[in-house]
N, C-alpha and C positions, 0 to 999 in steps of 0.2 A: 281200774279197767283200762285196757289199751284201746287206742282209737280204732284199730282195725276190726275189733270184735263186734262192735255195734256203734257205728259213727253217731247215730242219733242219740243213743243213751250216753255215750261219752261226752257229747256236746252239752247235754242237759246236766250231766255230772259236773262239768267244768263251770257252767253258769251258776249252779247251786253253790259252788265253791267260791264264787265271786270273780271269775275270770272275765275281764273286760274284753280280751281278745275273742273268747268264745261268744260273748254277747254280740260283739260287732259282726262275727261270722254269721250268727243267726239272722241279724237284721239285713245284712248284705244278701243272704240267701232267699229270704222270704218277703222283703218289703215290696219288690216289684210286682209279684203276683197278687199280693194283698191289696196294693194300691189299684191295680187293674180291676179287681173285683169291686172295690169301693167306688171308683170313678164311674163304673157302669150303673151305679145305683144312687148316685147323688148328683146334684146340679152344680156343685161347687168343688173345684180342685182342692181348695183350702179345707173344706169339710172332709174330703176323702183322706187327705194327708193327716188331719187330726185324728180321724178314726183309726188309721193304721198305727199312729203313735200310741193311742189309747189301748190298742190291741196288744202291743208289745208290753206296755206297762201292766195291763191286765194279766198277761202271761206270767210276768215276774211275781205279781201278787198271789198267784195260784200255783206257782212252780212246785211248791212242796207237795202238792196233791197229784201232780202229773205223773202218770205211768209212762216211763220212757220207752216201753215196748210198744206203745200205741203210736199212731201216726201223728207226728208233731205238726205236719202241715194241716191235717184235718182239724186238730185242736185250735190252731191259730185262726183258721177260717171260721170256726164256730164262735170263738170270742169276737171276731170282727162282725159276724152276723148279729150278735147280741148288742154290740156297741151301735151298729147301724140302726137297729130297731129302737134303741134308746133315743138316738138322735131324731128319728122320724116322729116318735111319740112326743118328744119335747117341742118339736116345731110344728106338730100336727100336719105332717107332710106325708105324701105317698111316694113310693119309689118312682124315679124319673123314667124307669123302663116300662111302667105299666101303660097300656095293657099288653104290649107285645110280649113281655116276659111273664105274664100273669100265670102261665101254665108251669112255670118253674117251681118244682116242689120245694126247693130251698126257700124261695121267697113266699110261698103260700103258707108255710108253717110258722106261725108267730110264736116266739118264745114266751113262756109264762113269766109273769112279772116277778115271781119270787126266785127264778132261776139265776144262778151266777156261774161264771166259768169254774170256780173251785167246786161248786155244788155238782156240776156236770162230772167233774173228775172223780169225786167221791162216789157218785151214783154208778159211774162206769166201773169202779173198783168192785162194788158190791155184786154186779152182774157179770164181772169179767170172765169167769171161767165158762159160763154158759155161752156167752158171746164168742169167746175164743174157739170153743168147740164148733159152734155153728158156722163161724167164719171159715174154719178149716174145711168143712165139708162143702161149703158154698164155693170156695176156691177150687176144690177138687172137681166140682160140677162144671165150673167155668173153664178150667183147663181141659177137661174132657171134651167140651164143645169146641174149644179152640183147636185142639189137636185133630179133631175130626173135621175141622173147618165147617162146623154146623152153625154158621153165623146167623142164619134166620132164627134158629132156636135161641141163640144167645141174645139176639135183639129183642125177641119176645119177652124173655124173662127179665131182661134189663129194664124194659119199659114197664113191666109189671111191678118189679120190686124196687128199682132205683127211681124210675120216673113216676110211679104211682098212677099209671094209666089203667083204664078199664079195658076189658077184652074187646069191646066193640071199637074203641078208639084205636087200639093196636092193630086190629084187622084192617081198618081204613088206612092207617099210616103205612103199613107194610104191604097193603094190597093182598091180603090173604083172608081166607074164610074165618069167621069168628069161632067156629067149631075147631078149626085147626089150632087157633090160639089156645083154646081150653085144653086141647090134647097135649100141646107142648108143655103147658103148665102142669098138667097131671103127671106126665112122665118125669118132669123135673123134680116134683115133690117125691115121687116114688124113688128116684135115684138118690135123693138126699136121705131118705129114710134108710135106704140100703147102705149108704156110706156111714151113717150113724151106727147102724147095726153091726157093721164090720169093726167098729171101734168098741164093741161090747157095751153100748149105751142102751140101757133098758128104758129110760124115760124119753119117749118121743113126743111128749105133749107139745113141745115147741113147734112141731110140724103137724099137729092136729088141723083138720080142715078149717076149723073156726079160728085158729090162732096163726096159721102159717103165714098168711099175707102180712100181718102186723109184725110178727117176730122176725121173719126173714127180711122184710123191708127195712126194719130198724138196723139190723146188723149190716145189711148190704150198704146202707147209706153211711153209717158210722165208720165202717171199715173201707168204704170207697173201693169196693171189690173190682169194679170194672173201670176205674179211673186210669187214665193213660200216663205212662212214664213220660218225663220231660224229653227223654231221648226220642221217643216216638213222635211227640208233638214237634220236636225240632226237625225231625226228618220230613214231617208233613210241611212245615214252614219252608224248608229248603226245596221241596218238590221232589224228594228222592224216596218217598215211602211207597213201597210196592203193594199191589193188590194181593190178597183181599183186605189187607190191613188198612190200606188207604180208605176204602169205602167204609169199613167198620169205624175207623177213627172219625171220619166225617159224620157218620151216623151219631156217634156219641156226642159230638160237638153240636150238631145242627138239630137233630131230632130229640135226643135225650136232653140236650141243652144243659149239660153238666156245668154249673156255674164256676166250679173250681178249675176244671180243665180249660174252659173258655178263658178264664183269667190267666191261667198258665200260658196258654198260647199267645194271648195278647202281650204278656210279659216277654216271651221269647221273641215275638215280632219286634217289640220295642228295643230289644238288645241289638238288633241289626243296625239301629241308629246310634249316633254318638251320644253317650250318656255320661254325665259327670257324677261324682260321688257326693255332691253337695246335699242331696235329699237324705241319703242314708246316714251321712255324717251328722246331719241335724237331728235325725231320729235317735241316733246313738247318744249324742250329747244330752238330749232332753230326757232320756230314759235311764242313763247310766247311774244316776243317783238312786233310783229305785232298786238297782242291782245290789247295792250295798245294804239297803234296808231288808231285801228279801233273804240275804244270807244270815241276817241276825235273828230271823223268826224261827 
């Protein structure tokens, strides 16, 4: 595979082949945002650094199961979240961010004790086709709302499916009637059904009223359908992001409180300061031995 075809897949391919340069590139690209995420949830910088290091090692140990067409960033954040809960359980600690961040869906959902990063990847493969189809129509819905600049509608369904909020909470947050929230949700589900029907999909059970919230929410979160590009976050950091994107971006960060995008912004802000390569080099040196082991499996 050539690098330009799918940079993410090419990088994974090189790592699986044992390329130290590719492994160093992955660490350089993701260590900052992962560390920002961990530091916001632990009381010790040393603990946060250890968690990120363990995350990279965990990725290598499960790399053979990883589907390179999926989001590498999301997968790394997921591993980090599991490592974080392992640490908190072992030390019988709570997240340092509680209670302020207790409404964060990412922090509220505790992983099962039997789940592992490689197990997540295998499970994702089993349901991949259904999730792929649903993510396609969800993206179509999101793009439709963005093109029409229907940002209130987008905020409603994002709070519903990504943030896990109830109708009454959304109405209070956005200062709109609860019935209006229900109407936006109803129309969104109708459009999703229409988009699926246009693809000649006969089985619409994933959008049945009793299952829609759970199914759509799972795919929305796993695929991070409304997460922001680093270029958008960079523009916000520099103060050059125009409306209405500025307001929507601030909403995603402050109201939805997406932990991954918040960590990305913190990493971008840190990049404005002088930073040495000592931390990433240490992570590389401490994990490169696992790279060799992973290529032999």
